[in-house]
PDB file of the backbone (N, CA, C, O) and the ligand in Angstrom, with CONECT records:
HET     ZN  A 101       1
ATOM      1  N   MET A   1     137.197  39.337-128.703  1.00  0.00           N
ATOM      2  CA  MET A   1     137.537  40.768-128.690  1.00  0.00           C
ATOM      3  C   MET A   1     136.248  41.607-128.703  1.00  0.00           C
ATOM      4  O   MET A   1     135.302  41.296-129.427  1.00  0.00           O
ATOM      5  N   ILE A   2     136.229  42.653-127.904  1.00  0.00           N
ATOM      6  CA  ILE A   2     135.041  43.511-127.855  1.00  0.00           C
ATOM      7  C   ILE A   2     134.982  44.378-129.105  1.00  0.00           C
ATOM      8  O   ILE A   2     135.973  44.991-129.503  1.00  0.00           O
ATOM      9  N   ARG A   3     133.819  44.417-129.706  1.00  0.00           N
ATOM     10  CA  ARG A   3     133.626  45.279-130.878  1.00  0.00           C
ATOM     11  C   ARG A   3     132.790  46.469-130.453  1.00  0.00           C
ATOM     12  O   ARG A   3     131.767  46.321-129.784  1.00  0.00           O
ATOM     13  N   TYR A   4     133.232  47.637-130.843  1.00  0.00           N
ATOM     14  CA  TYR A   4     132.501  48.847-130.494  1.00  0.00           C
ATOM     15  C   TYR A   4     131.845  49.441-131.726  1.00  0.00           C
ATOM     16  O   TYR A   4     132.414  49.441-132.818  1.00  0.00           O
ATOM     17  N   THR A   5     130.642  49.945-131.529  1.00  0.00           N
ATOM     18  CA  THR A   5     130.007  50.698-132.610  1.00  0.00           C
ATOM     19  C   THR A   5     129.685  52.094-132.076  1.00  0.00           C
ATOM     20  O   THR A   5     129.425  52.279-130.887  1.00  0.00           O
ATOM     21  N   CYS A   6     129.708  53.052-132.971  1.00  0.00           N
ATOM     22  CA  CYS A   6     129.408  54.430-132.585  1.00  0.00           C
ATOM     23  C   CYS A   6     127.908  54.530-132.291  1.00  0.00           C
ATOM     24  O   CYS A   6     127.082  54.097-133.095  1.00  0.00           O
ATOM     25  N   ASP A   7     127.567  55.096-131.148  1.00  0.00           N
ATOM     26  CA  ASP A   7     126.158  55.198-130.761  1.00  0.00           C
ATOM     27  C   ASP A   7     125.411  56.282-131.527  1.00  0.00           C
ATOM     28  O   ASP A   7     124.187  56.375-131.442  1.00  0.00           O
ATOM     29  N   MET A   8     126.149  57.106-132.280  1.00  0.00           N
ATOM     30  CA  MET A   8     125.458  58.139-133.064  1.00  0.00           C
ATOM     31  C   MET A   8     125.236  57.690-134.503  1.00  0.00           C
ATOM     32  O   MET A   8     124.121  57.790-135.015  1.00  0.00           O
ATOM     33  N   CYS A   9     126.281  57.199-135.159  1.00  0.00           N
ATOM     34  CA  CYS A   9     126.141  56.859-136.585  1.00  0.00           C
ATOM     35  C   CYS A   9     126.022  55.359-136.817  1.00  0.00           C
ATOM     36  O   CYS A   9     125.694  54.921-137.920  1.00  0.00           O
ATOM     37  N   GLY A  10     126.288  54.576-135.782  1.00  0.00           N
ATOM     38  CA  GLY A  10     126.116  53.134-135.900  1.00  0.00           C
ATOM     39  C   GLY A  10     127.277  52.411-136.570  1.00  0.00           C
ATOM     40  O   GLY A  10     127.251  51.187-136.692  1.00  0.00           O
ATOM     41  N   ARG A  11     128.310  53.160-137.013  1.00  0.00           N
ATOM     42  CA  ARG A  11     129.452  52.514-137.664  1.00  0.00           C
ATOM     43  C   ARG A  11     130.343  51.820-136.638  1.00  0.00           C
ATOM     44  O   ARG A  11     130.412  52.238-135.482  1.00  0.00           O
ATOM     45  N   GLU A  12     131.015  50.772-137.063  1.00  0.00           N
ATOM     46  CA  GLU A  12     131.939  50.080-136.179  1.00  0.00           C
ATOM     47  C   GLU A  12     133.169  50.959-135.936  1.00  0.00           C
ATOM     48  O   GLU A  12     133.700  51.581-136.857  1.00  0.00           O
ATOM     49  N   ILE A  13     133.606  50.994-134.676  1.00  0.00           N
ATOM     50  CA  ILE A  13     134.832  51.737-134.364  1.00  0.00           C
ATOM     51  C   ILE A  13     135.933  50.697-134.233  1.00  0.00           C
ATOM     52  O   ILE A  13     136.053  50.029-133.206  1.00  0.00           O
ATOM     53  N   LYS A  14     136.721  50.568-135.267  1.00  0.00           N
ATOM     54  CA  LYS A  14     137.762  49.538-135.301  1.00  0.00           C
ATOM     55  C   LYS A  14     138.851  49.855-134.267  1.00  0.00           C
ATOM     56  O   LYS A  14     139.063  51.018-133.924  1.00  0.00           O
ATOM     57  N   PRO A  15     139.542  48.813-133.769  1.00  0.00           N
ATOM     58  CA  PRO A  15     140.515  48.989-132.679  1.00  0.00           C
ATOM     59  C   PRO A  15     141.585  50.055-132.934  1.00  0.00           C
ATOM     60  O   PRO A  15     142.053  50.693-131.991  1.00  0.00           O
ATOM     61  N   HIS A  16     141.977  50.256-134.200  1.00  0.00           N
ATOM     62  CA  HIS A  16     143.038  51.226-134.470  1.00  0.00           C
ATOM     63  C   HIS A  16     142.493  52.661-134.588  1.00  0.00           C
ATOM     64  O   HIS A  16     143.259  53.609-134.755  1.00  0.00           O
ATOM     65  N   ILE A  17     141.179  52.805-134.500  1.00  0.00           N
ATOM     66  CA  ILE A  17     140.570  54.136-134.602  1.00  0.00           C
ATOM     67  C   ILE A  17     140.250  54.666-133.207  1.00  0.00           C
ATOM     68  O   ILE A  17     139.832  53.912-132.328  1.00  0.00           O
ATOM     69  N   LEU A  18     140.448  55.971-133.012  1.00  0.00           N
ATOM     70  CA  LEU A  18     140.153  56.580-131.715  1.00  0.00           C
ATOM     71  C   LEU A  18     138.673  56.462-131.379  1.00  0.00           C
ATOM     72  O   LEU A  18     137.805  56.746-132.204  1.00  0.00           O
ATOM     73  N   ARG A  19     138.409  56.037-130.157  1.00  0.00           N
ATOM     74  CA  ARG A  19     137.028  55.916-129.680  1.00  0.00           C
ATOM     75  C   ARG A  19     136.853  56.895-128.526  1.00  0.00           C
ATOM     76  O   ARG A  19     137.738  57.035-127.681  1.00  0.00           O
ATOM     77  N   TYR A  20     135.728  57.558-128.496  1.00  0.00           N
ATOM     78  CA  TYR A  20     135.454  58.519-127.427  1.00  0.00           C
ATOM     79  C   TYR A  20     134.303  58.036-126.574  1.00  0.00           C
ATOM     80  O   TYR A  20     133.299  57.538-127.084  1.00  0.00           O
ATOM     81  N   LYS A  21     134.455  58.186-125.273  1.00  0.00           N
ATOM     82  CA  LYS A  21     133.377  57.807-124.355  1.00  0.00           C
ATOM     83  C   LYS A  21     132.685  59.072-123.867  1.00  0.00           C
ATOM     84  O   LYS A  21     133.342  60.036-123.473  1.00  0.00           O
ATOM     85  N   VAL A  22     131.371  59.063-123.894  1.00  0.00           N
ATOM     86  CA  VAL A  22     130.596  60.176-123.347  1.00  0.00           C
ATOM     87  C   VAL A  22     129.821  59.632-122.160  1.00  0.00           C
ATOM     88  O   VAL A  22     128.985  58.742-122.312  1.00  0.00           O
ATOM     89  N   ASN A  23     130.100  60.169-120.977  1.00  0.00           N
ATOM     90  CA  ASN A  23     129.355  59.785-119.781  1.00  0.00           C
ATOM     91  C   ASN A  23     128.565  60.987-119.303  1.00  0.00           C
ATOM     92  O   ASN A  23     129.121  62.057-119.059  1.00  0.00           O
ATOM     93  N   ILE A  24     127.269  60.798-119.175  1.00  0.00           N
ATOM     94  CA  ILE A  24     126.421  61.895-118.724  1.00  0.00           C
ATOM     95  C   ILE A  24     125.723  61.486-117.434  1.00  0.00           C
ATOM     96  O   ILE A  24     125.031  60.469-117.390  1.00  0.00           O
ATOM     97  N   ASP A  25     125.907  62.275-116.393  1.00  0.00           N
ATOM     98  CA  ASP A  25     125.218  62.062-115.131  1.00  0.00           C
ATOM     99  C   ASP A  25     124.219  63.183-114.935  1.00  0.00           C
ATOM    100  O   ASP A  25     124.597  64.355-114.925  1.00  0.00           O
ATOM    101  N   VAL A  26     122.968  62.848-114.781  1.00  0.00           N
ATOM    102  CA  VAL A  26     121.954  63.855-114.477  1.00  0.00           C
ATOM    103  C   VAL A  26     121.527  63.610-113.040  1.00  0.00           C
ATOM    104  O   VAL A  26     120.791  62.670-112.739  1.00  0.00           O
ATOM    105  N   ILE A  27     122.010  64.485-112.156  1.00  0.00           N
ATOM    106  CA  ILE A  27     121.837  64.273-110.717  1.00  0.00           C
ATOM    107  C   ILE A  27     121.034  65.409-110.107  1.00  0.00           C
ATOM    108  O   ILE A  27     121.271  66.579-110.406  1.00  0.00           O
ATOM    109  N   ALA A  28     120.085  65.060-109.253  1.00  0.00           N
ATOM    110  CA  ALA A  28     119.310  66.084-108.550  1.00  0.00           C
ATOM    111  C   ALA A  28     120.251  66.885-107.657  1.00  0.00           C
ATOM    112  O   ALA A  28     121.020  66.312-106.885  1.00  0.00           O
ATOM    113  N   ALA A  29     120.188  68.200-107.765  1.00  0.00           N
ATOM    114  CA  ALA A  29     121.065  69.064-106.972  1.00  0.00           C
ATOM    115  C   ALA A  29     120.299  69.596-105.768  1.00  0.00           C
ATOM    116  O   ALA A  29     119.276  70.269-105.900  1.00  0.00           O
ATOM    117  N   TYR A  30     120.817  69.279-104.610  1.00  0.00           N
ATOM    118  CA  TYR A  30     120.182  69.769-103.393  1.00  0.00           C
ATOM    119  C   TYR A  30     121.042  70.874-102.805  1.00  0.00           C
ATOM    120  O   TYR A  30     122.186  70.645-102.412  1.00  0.00           O
ATOM    121  N   ASP A  31     120.487  72.056-102.750  1.00  0.00           N
ATOM    122  CA  ASP A  31     121.237  73.159-102.156  1.00  0.00           C
ATOM    123  C   ASP A  31     121.092  73.099-100.642  1.00  0.00           C
ATOM    124  O   ASP A  31     120.202  72.438-100.107  1.00  0.00           O
ATOM    125  N   THR A  32     121.984  73.802 -99.975  1.00  0.00           N
ATOM    126  CA  THR A  32     121.945  73.806 -98.515  1.00  0.00           C
ATOM    127  C   THR A  32     120.575  74.280 -98.036  1.00  0.00           C
ATOM    128  O   THR A  32     120.034  75.266 -98.537  1.00  0.00           O
ATOM    129  N   LEU A  33     120.038  73.579 -97.082  1.00  0.00           N
ATOM    130  CA  LEU A  33     118.716  73.923 -96.579  1.00  0.00           C
ATOM    131  C   LEU A  33     118.754  75.203 -95.754  1.00  0.00           C
ATOM    132  O   LEU A  33     119.612  75.382 -94.890  1.00  0.00           O
ATOM    133  N   VAL A  34     117.827  76.063 -96.035  1.00  0.00           N
ATOM    134  CA  VAL A  34     117.670  77.253 -95.211  1.00  0.00           C
ATOM    135  C   VAL A  34     116.309  77.111 -94.523  1.00  0.00           C
ATOM    136  O   VAL A  34     115.266  77.105 -95.178  1.00  0.00           O
ATOM    137  N   ILE A  35     116.338  76.999 -93.203  1.00  0.00           N
ATOM    138  CA  ILE A  35     115.093  76.789 -92.464  1.00  0.00           C
ATOM    139  C   ILE A  35     114.570  78.130 -91.952  1.00  0.00           C
ATOM    140  O   ILE A  35     115.252  78.872 -91.245  1.00  0.00           O
ATOM    141  N   THR A  36     113.338  78.399 -92.340  1.00  0.00           N
ATOM    142  CA  THR A  36     112.721  79.647 -91.908  1.00  0.00           C
ATOM    143  C   THR A  36     111.662  79.362 -90.836  1.00  0.00           C
ATOM    144  O   THR A  36     111.319  78.208 -90.579  1.00  0.00           O
ATOM    145  N   LYS A  37     111.157  80.425 -90.221  1.00  0.00           N
ATOM    146  CA  LYS A  37     110.099  80.270 -89.211  1.00  0.00           C
ATOM    147  C   LYS A  37     108.875  79.623 -89.828  1.00  0.00           C
ATOM    148  O   LYS A  37     108.179  78.831 -89.193  1.00  0.00           O
ATOM    149  N   GLU A  38     108.626  79.983 -91.098  1.00  0.00           N
ATOM    150  CA  GLU A  38     107.473  79.415 -91.808  1.00  0.00           C
ATOM    151  C   GLU A  38     107.601  77.897 -91.921  1.00  0.00           C
ATOM    152  O   GLU A  38     106.627  77.160 -91.771  1.00  0.00           O
ATOM    153  N   ASP A  39     108.844  77.446 -92.193  1.00  0.00           N
ATOM    154  CA  ASP A  39     109.062  76.009 -92.325  1.00  0.00           C
ATOM    155  C   ASP A  39     108.717  75.280 -91.032  1.00  0.00           C
ATOM    156  O   ASP A  39     108.149  74.188 -91.052  1.00  0.00           O
ATOM    157  N   LEU A  40     109.069  75.901 -89.907  1.00  0.00           N
ATOM    158  CA  LEU A  40     108.839  75.255 -88.615  1.00  0.00           C
ATOM    159  C   LEU A  40     107.352  75.129 -88.290  1.00  0.00           C
ATOM    160  O   LEU A  40     106.941  74.293 -87.485  1.00  0.00           O
ATOM    161  N   LYS A  41     106.563  75.978 -88.933  1.00  0.00           N
ATOM    162  CA  LYS A  41     105.113  75.932 -88.687  1.00  0.00           C
ATOM    163  C   LYS A  41     104.412  74.890 -89.551  1.00  0.00           C
ATOM    164  O   LYS A  41     103.239  74.579 -89.342  1.00  0.00           O
ATOM    165  N   ARG A  42     105.155  74.349 -90.535  1.00  0.00           N
ATOM    166  CA  ARG A  42     104.518  73.401 -91.452  1.00  0.00           C
ATOM    167  C   ARG A  42     104.139  72.094 -90.761  1.00  0.00           C
ATOM    168  O   ARG A  42     104.762  71.667 -89.788  1.00  0.00           O
ATOM    169  N   ASP A  43     103.114  71.492 -91.294  1.00  0.00           N
ATOM    170  CA  ASP A  43     102.647  70.212 -90.754  1.00  0.00           C
ATOM    171  C   ASP A  43     103.427  69.087 -91.442  1.00  0.00           C
ATOM    172  O   ASP A  43     103.058  68.629 -92.524  1.00  0.00           O
ATOM    173  N   PHE A  44     104.503  68.656 -90.797  1.00  0.00           N
ATOM    174  CA  PHE A  44     105.387  67.665 -91.425  1.00  0.00           C
ATOM    175  C   PHE A  44     104.737  66.298 -91.567  1.00  0.00           C
ATOM    176  O   PHE A  44     104.960  65.578 -92.540  1.00  0.00           O
ATOM    177  N   GLN A  45     103.925  65.959 -90.569  1.00  0.00           N
ATOM    178  CA  GLN A  45     103.213  64.672 -90.641  1.00  0.00           C
ATOM    179  C   GLN A  45     102.416  64.595 -91.942  1.00  0.00           C
ATOM    180  O   GLN A  45     102.437  63.594 -92.658  1.00  0.00           O
ATOM    181  N   LYS A  46     101.708  65.700 -92.218  1.00  0.00           N
ATOM    182  CA  LYS A  46     100.848  65.768 -93.398  1.00  0.00           C
ATOM    183  C   LYS A  46     101.702  65.710 -94.675  1.00  0.00           C
ATOM    184  O   LYS A  46     101.354  65.019 -95.633  1.00  0.00           O
ATOM    185  N   GLU A  47     102.819  66.443 -94.671  1.00  0.00           N
ATOM    186  CA  GLU A  47     103.680  66.485 -95.862  1.00  0.00           C
ATOM    187  C   GLU A  47     104.332  65.147 -96.148  1.00  0.00           C
ATOM    188  O   GLU A  47     104.443  64.732 -97.302  1.00  0.00           O
ATOM    189  N   ILE A  48     104.764  64.472 -95.085  1.00  0.00           N
ATOM    190  CA  ILE A  48     105.379  63.150 -95.267  1.00  0.00           C
ATOM    191  C   ILE A  48     104.339  62.171 -95.811  1.00  0.00           C
ATOM    192  O   ILE A  48     104.629  61.357 -96.688  1.00  0.00           O
ATOM    193  N   LYS A  49     103.146  62.268 -95.281  1.00  0.00           N
ATOM    194  CA  LYS A  49     102.051  61.410 -95.760  1.00  0.00           C
ATOM    195  C   LYS A  49     101.802  61.647 -97.246  1.00  0.00           C
ATOM    196  O   LYS A  49     101.623  60.708 -98.021  1.00  0.00           O
ATOM    197  N   ARG A  50     101.796  62.926 -97.624  1.00  0.00           N
ATOM    198  CA  ARG A  50     101.548  63.297 -99.017  1.00  0.00           C
ATOM    199  C   ARG A  50     102.662  62.738 -99.921  1.00  0.00           C
ATOM    200  O   ARG A  50     102.397  62.214-101.004  1.00  0.00           O
ATOM    201  N   LEU A  51     103.905  62.861 -99.453  1.00  0.00           N
ATOM    202  CA  LEU A  51     105.049  62.356-100.217  1.00  0.00           C
ATOM    203  C   LEU A  51     104.987  60.844-100.386  1.00  0.00           C
ATOM    204  O   LEU A  51     105.200  60.318-101.479  1.00  0.00           O
ATOM    205  N   LEU A  52     104.691  60.155 -99.290  1.00  0.00           N
ATOM    206  CA  LEU A  52     104.602  58.693 -99.335  1.00  0.00           C
ATOM    207  C   LEU A  52     103.492  58.252-100.270  1.00  0.00           C
ATOM    208  O   LEU A  52     103.616  57.260-100.988  1.00  0.00           O
ATOM    209  N   GLU A  53     102.403  59.011-100.245  1.00  0.00           N
ATOM    210  CA  GLU A  53     101.265  58.721-101.117  1.00  0.00           C
ATOM    211  C   GLU A  53     101.689  58.829-102.578  1.00  0.00           C
ATOM    212  O   GLU A  53     101.331  58.000-103.414  1.00  0.00           O
ATOM    213  N   LYS A  54     102.467  59.885-102.860  1.00  0.00           N
ATOM    214  CA  LYS A  54     102.941  60.133-104.224  1.00  0.00           C
ATOM    215  C   LYS A  54     103.916  59.036-104.672  1.00  0.00           C
ATOM    216  O   LYS A  54     103.889  58.597-105.822  1.00  0.00           O
ATOM    217  N   MET A  55     104.781  58.598-103.735  1.00  0.00           N
ATOM    218  CA  MET A  55     105.806  57.609-104.058  1.00  0.00           C
ATOM    219  C   MET A  55     105.223  56.208-104.237  1.00  0.00           C
ATOM    220  O   MET A  55     105.838  55.347-104.867  1.00  0.00           O
ATOM    221  N   LYS A  56     104.035  55.987-103.678  1.00  0.00           N
ATOM    222  CA  LYS A  56     103.397  54.678-103.707  1.00  0.00           C
ATOM    223  C   LYS A  56     103.209  54.177-105.140  1.00  0.00           C
ATOM    224  O   LYS A  56     103.338  52.985-105.423  1.00  0.00           O
ATOM    225  N   ASP A  57     102.902  55.119-106.037  1.00  0.00           N
ATOM    226  CA  ASP A  57     102.626  54.740-107.422  1.00  0.00           C
ATOM    227  C   ASP A  57     103.891  54.624-108.274  1.00  0.00           C
ATOM    228  O   ASP A  57     103.816  54.219-109.434  1.00  0.00           O
ATOM    229  N   MET A  58     105.048  54.972-107.713  1.00  0.00           N
ATOM    230  CA  MET A  58     106.284  54.917-108.493  1.00  0.00           C
ATOM    231  C   MET A  58     107.060  53.653-108.113  1.00  0.00           C
ATOM    232  O   MET A  58     107.123  53.277-106.942  1.00  0.00           O
ATOM    233  N   ASP A  59     107.653  53.003-109.129  1.00  0.00           N
ATOM    234  CA  ASP A  59     108.467  51.852-108.760  1.00  0.00           C
ATOM    235  C   ASP A  59     109.879  52.345-108.410  1.00  0.00           C
ATOM    236  O   ASP A  59     110.216  53.516-108.585  1.00  0.00           O
ATOM    237  N   GLU A  60     110.680  51.413-107.914  1.00  0.00           N
ATOM    238  CA  GLU A  60     112.006  51.761-107.410  1.00  0.00           C
ATOM    239  C   GLU A  60     112.854  52.454-108.478  1.00  0.00           C
ATOM    240  O   GLU A  60     113.580  53.410-108.203  1.00  0.00           O
ATOM    241  N   GLU A  61     112.737  51.936-109.714  1.00  0.00           N
ATOM    242  CA  GLU A  61     113.530  52.484-110.811  1.00  0.00           C
ATOM    243  C   GLU A  61     113.160  53.947-111.090  1.00  0.00           C
ATOM    244  O   GLU A  61     114.023  54.795-111.316  1.00  0.00           O
ATOM    245  N   GLU A  62     111.844  54.214-111.066  1.00  0.00           N
ATOM    246  CA  GLU A  62     111.375  55.582-111.291  1.00  0.00           C
ATOM    247  C   GLU A  62     111.907  56.525-110.224  1.00  0.00           C
ATOM    248  O   GLU A  62     112.340  57.640-110.516  1.00  0.00           O
ATOM    249  N   LEU A  63     111.867  56.056-108.979  1.00  0.00           N
ATOM    250  CA  LEU A  63     112.343  56.879-107.870  1.00  0.00           C
ATOM    251  C   LEU A  63     113.825  57.176-108.015  1.00  0.00           C
ATOM    252  O   LEU A  63     114.280  58.291-107.763  1.00  0.00           O
ATOM    253  N   MET A  64     114.570  56.156-108.426  1.00  0.00           N
ATOM    254  CA  MET A  64     116.014  56.289-108.607  1.00  0.00           C
ATOM    255  C   MET A  64     116.308  57.290-109.721  1.00  0.00           C
ATOM    256  O   MET A  64     117.174  58.154-109.584  1.00  0.00           O
ATOM    257  N   GLU A  65     115.567  57.158-110.837  1.00  0.00           N
ATOM    258  CA  GLU A  65     115.799  58.029-111.988  1.00  0.00           C
ATOM    259  C   GLU A  65     115.457  59.478-111.685  1.00  0.00           C
ATOM    260  O   GLU A  65     115.963  60.395-112.331  1.00  0.00           O
ATOM    261  N   ASP A  66     114.592  59.676-110.695  1.00  0.00           N
ATOM    262  CA  ASP A  66     114.251  61.026-110.279  1.00  0.00           C
ATOM    263  C   ASP A  66     115.463  61.722-109.666  1.00  0.00           C
ATOM    264  O   ASP A  66     115.563  62.948-109.699  1.00  0.00           O
ATOM    265  N   ILE A  67     116.366  60.948-109.116  1.00  0.00           N
ATOM    266  CA  ILE A  67     117.523  61.476-108.400  1.00  0.00           C
ATOM    267  C   ILE A  67     118.798  61.389-109.227  1.00  0.00           C
ATOM    268  O   ILE A  67     119.610  62.314-109.251  1.00  0.00           O
ATOM    269  N   TRP A  68     118.953  60.257-109.902  1.00  0.00           N
ATOM    270  CA  TRP A  68     120.196  60.035-110.636  1.00  0.00           C
ATOM    271  C   TRP A  68     119.950  59.241-111.890  1.00  0.00           C
ATOM    272  O   TRP A  68     119.351  58.166-111.851  1.00  0.00           O
ATOM    273  N   LYS A  69     120.415  59.770-113.010  1.00  0.00           N
ATOM    274  CA  LYS A  69     120.282  59.059-114.270  1.00  0.00           C
ATOM    275  C   LYS A  69     121.617  59.180-114.994  1.00  0.00           C
ATOM    276  O   LYS A  69     122.206  60.258-115.073  1.00  0.00           O
ATOM    277  N   ASN A  70     122.076  58.052-115.518  1.00  0.00           N
ATOM    278  CA  ASN A  70     123.381  58.032-116.165  1.00  0.00           C
ATOM    279  C   ASN A  70     123.265  57.488-117.589  1.00  0.00           C
ATOM    280  O   ASN A  70     122.550  56.520-117.849  1.00  0.00           O
ATOM    281  N   PHE A  71     123.982  58.130-118.493  1.00  0.00           N
ATOM    282  CA  PHE A  71     124.054  57.656-119.868  1.00  0.00           C
ATOM    283  C   PHE A  71     125.519  57.442-120.224  1.00  0.00           C
ATOM    284  O   PHE A  71     126.386  58.193-119.777  1.00  0.00           O
ATOM    285  N   SER A  72     125.791  56.437-121.013  1.00  0.00           N
ATOM    286  CA  SER A  72     127.156  56.185-121.444  1.00  0.00           C
ATOM    287  C   SER A  72     127.147  55.817-122.925  1.00  0.00           C
ATOM    288  O   SER A  72     126.460  54.886-123.345  1.00  0.00           O
ATOM    289  N   PHE A  73     127.924  56.567-123.708  1.00  0.00           N
ATOM    290  CA  PHE A  73     127.935  56.338-125.151  1.00  0.00           C
ATOM    291  C   PHE A  73     129.358  56.208-125.671  1.00  0.00           C
ATOM    292  O   PHE A  73     130.297  56.772-125.109  1.00  0.00           O
ATOM    293  N   ASP A  74     129.498  55.457-126.754  1.00  0.00           N
ATOM    294  CA  ASP A  74     130.768  55.394-127.482  1.00  0.00           C
ATOM    295  C   ASP A  74     130.587  56.177-128.773  1.00  0.00           C
ATOM    296  O   ASP A  74     129.588  56.014-129.474  1.00  0.00           O
ATOM    297  N   LEU A  75     131.552  57.021-129.079  1.00  0.00           N
ATOM    298  CA  LEU A  75     131.459  57.810-130.305  1.00  0.00           C
ATOM    299  C   LEU A  75     132.729  57.685-131.137  1.00  0.00           C
ATOM    300  O   LEU A  75     133.830  57.543-130.604  1.00  0.00           O
ATOM    301  N   CYS A  76     132.548  57.742-132.470  1.00  0.00           N
ATOM    302  CA  CYS A  76     133.708  57.807-133.350  1.00  0.00           C
ATOM    303  C   CYS A  76     134.151  59.273-133.378  1.00  0.00           C
ATOM    304  O   CYS A  76     133.446  60.149-132.878  1.00  0.00           O
ATOM    305  N   LYS A  77     135.305  59.530-133.957  1.00  0.00           N
ATOM    306  CA  LYS A  77     135.867  60.883-133.958  1.00  0.00           C
ATOM    307  C   LYS A  77     134.934  61.896-134.635  1.00  0.00           C
ATOM    308  O   LYS A  77     134.757  63.016-134.156  1.00  0.00           O
ATOM    309  N   LYS A  78     134.343  61.476-135.758  1.00  0.00           N
ATOM    310  CA  LYS A  78     133.476  62.378-136.524  1.00  0.00           C
ATOM    311  C   LYS A  78     132.248  62.785-135.685  1.00  0.00           C
ATOM    312  O   LYS A  78     131.874  63.957-135.635  1.00  0.00           O
ATOM    313  N   CYS A  79     131.639  61.795-135.037  1.00  0.00           N
ATOM    314  CA  CYS A  79     130.450  62.075-134.234  1.00  0.00           C
ATOM    315  C   CYS A  79     130.813  62.833-132.956  1.00  0.00           C
ATOM    316  O   CYS A  79     130.021  63.632-132.458  1.00  0.00           O
ATOM    317  N   ARG A  80     131.998  62.583-132.436  1.00  0.00           N
ATOM    318  CA  ARG A  80     132.477  63.319-131.248  1.00  0.00           C
ATOM    319  C   ARG A  80     132.565  64.811-131.588  1.00  0.00           C
ATOM    320  O   ARG A  80     132.159  65.658-130.792  1.00  0.00           O
ATOM    321  N   ASP A  81     133.098  65.126-132.773  1.00  0.00           N
ATOM    322  CA  ASP A  81     133.204  66.521-133.197  1.00  0.00           C
ATOM    323  C   ASP A  81     131.826  67.163-133.328  1.00  0.00           C
ATOM    324  O   ASP A  81     131.626  68.313-132.936  1.00  0.00           O
ATOM    325  N   ILE A  82     130.881  66.410-133.883  1.00  0.00           N
ATOM    326  CA  ILE A  82     129.510  66.916-134.037  1.00  0.00           C
ATOM    327  C   ILE A  82     128.878  67.114-132.659  1.00  0.00           C
ATOM    328  O   ILE A  82     128.248  68.137-132.392  1.00  0.00           O
ATOM    329  N   TYR A  83     129.061  66.114-131.789  1.00  0.00           N
ATOM    330  CA  TYR A  83     128.471  66.163-130.443  1.00  0.00           C
ATOM    331  C   TYR A  83     128.970  67.379-129.657  1.00  0.00           C
ATOM    332  O   TYR A  83     128.188  68.050-128.986  1.00  0.00           O
ATOM    333  N   LEU A  84     130.272  67.659-129.743  1.00  0.00           N
ATOM    334  CA  LEU A  84     130.852  68.765-128.975  1.00  0.00           C
ATOM    335  C   LEU A  84     130.349  70.136-129.402  1.00  0.00           C
ATOM    336  O   LEU A  84     130.448  71.101-128.644  1.00  0.00           O
ATOM    337  N   LYS A  85     129.808  70.225-130.620  1.00  0.00           N
ATOM    338  CA  LYS A  85     129.278  71.516-131.083  1.00  0.00           C
ATOM    339  C   LYS A  85     127.998  71.875-130.354  1.00  0.00           C
ATOM    340  O   LYS A  85     127.649  73.051-130.255  1.00  0.00           O
ATOM    341  N   SER A  86     127.290  70.869-129.839  1.00  0.00           N
ATOM    342  CA  SER A  86     126.055  71.136-129.110  1.00  0.00           C
ATOM    343  C   SER A  86     125.725  69.975-128.167  1.00  0.00           C
ATOM    344  O   SER A  86     124.826  69.181-128.444  1.00  0.00           O
ATOM    345  N   PRO A  87     126.458  69.883-127.052  1.00  0.00           N
ATOM    346  CA  PRO A  87     126.250  68.753-126.136  1.00  0.00           C
ATOM    347  C   PRO A  87     124.833  68.658-125.582  1.00  0.00           C
ATOM    348  O   PRO A  87     124.378  67.567-125.237  1.00  0.00           O
ATOM    349  N   LEU A  88     124.135  69.778-125.493  1.00  0.00           N
ATOM    350  CA  LEU A  88     122.783  69.738-124.954  1.00  0.00           C
ATOM    351  C   LEU A  88     121.726  69.564-126.049  1.00  0.00           C
ATOM    352  O   LEU A  88     120.526  69.531-125.776  1.00  0.00           O
ATOM    353  N   GLY A  89     122.195  69.455-127.280  1.00  0.00           N
ATOM    354  CA  GLY A  89     121.270  69.245-128.378  1.00  0.00           C
ATOM    355  C   GLY A  89     120.403  70.458-128.665  1.00  0.00           C
ATOM    356  O   GLY A  89     119.296  70.324-129.187  1.00  0.00           O
ATOM    357  N   LEU A  90     120.908  71.657-128.322  1.00  0.00           N
ATOM    358  CA  LEU A  90     120.117  72.876-128.495  1.00  0.00           C
ATOM    359  C   LEU A  90     120.189  73.403-129.922  1.00  0.00           C
ATOM    360  O   LEU A  90     119.330  74.172-130.353  1.00  0.00           O
ATOM    361  N   VAL A  91     121.238  72.976-130.664  1.00  0.00           N
ATOM    362  CA  VAL A  91     121.434  73.474-132.010  1.00  0.00           C
ATOM    363  C   VAL A  91     121.294  72.296-132.962  1.00  0.00           C
ATOM    364  O   VAL A  91     121.753  71.192-132.668  1.00  0.00           O
ATOM    365  N   ASN A  92     120.665  72.532-134.092  1.00  0.00           N
ATOM    366  CA  ASN A  92     120.587  71.494-135.116  1.00  0.00           C
ATOM    367  C   ASN A  92     121.968  71.343-135.744  1.00  0.00           C
ATOM    368  O   ASN A  92     122.368  72.146-136.587  1.00  0.00           O
ATOM    369  N   THR A  93     122.698  70.299-135.324  1.00  0.00           N
ATOM    370  CA  THR A  93     124.088  70.146-135.754  1.00  0.00           C
ATOM    371  C   THR A  93     124.225  69.888-137.263  1.00  0.00           C
ATOM    372  O   THR A  93     125.308  70.042-137.827  1.00  0.00           O
ATOM    373  N   GLU A  94     123.128  69.499-137.906  1.00  0.00           N
ATOM    374  CA  GLU A  94     123.211  69.281-139.354  1.00  0.00           C
ATOM    375  C   GLU A  94     123.411  70.592-140.096  1.00  0.00           C
ATOM    376  O   GLU A  94     123.871  70.609-141.237  1.00  0.00           O
ATOM    377  N   GLU A  95     123.056  71.702-139.429  1.00  0.00           N
ATOM    378  CA  GLU A  95     123.202  73.004-140.077  1.00  0.00           C
ATOM    379  C   GLU A  95     124.559  73.627-139.798  1.00  0.00           C
ATOM    380  O   GLU A  95     124.895  74.650-140.396  1.00  0.00           O
ATOM    381  N   LEU A  96     125.351  73.036-138.902  1.00  0.00           N
ATOM    382  CA  LEU A  96     126.653  73.622-138.551  1.00  0.00           C
ATOM    383  C   LEU A  96     127.692  73.347-139.642  1.00  0.00           C
ATOM    384  O   LEU A  96     128.844  73.764-139.518  1.00  0.00           O
TER     385      LEU A  96
HETATM  386 ZN    ZN A 101     129.917  57.987-135.392  1.00  0.00          ZN2+
END
């Protein structure tokens, strides 16, 4: 049987207790491209070279994380309530 522990408080979440899943996707957002006259004048060969040069030092995982990063957590009810008060961690939840 799979045993779950809360990723915030570390307590075991027993089968009869409600378990909450938190899935966070941090994805690069690309807005629709607007091409201007200035863009058409750019030296694309040079820019692609510069980009490739920059990517050379990054491994595949780093490149992937630049675009998409996913987190998945299990929470008990108590920690779920705390988490929902400040999902971005902007507020010190201990003071709430
Ligand atoms: Zn917990």
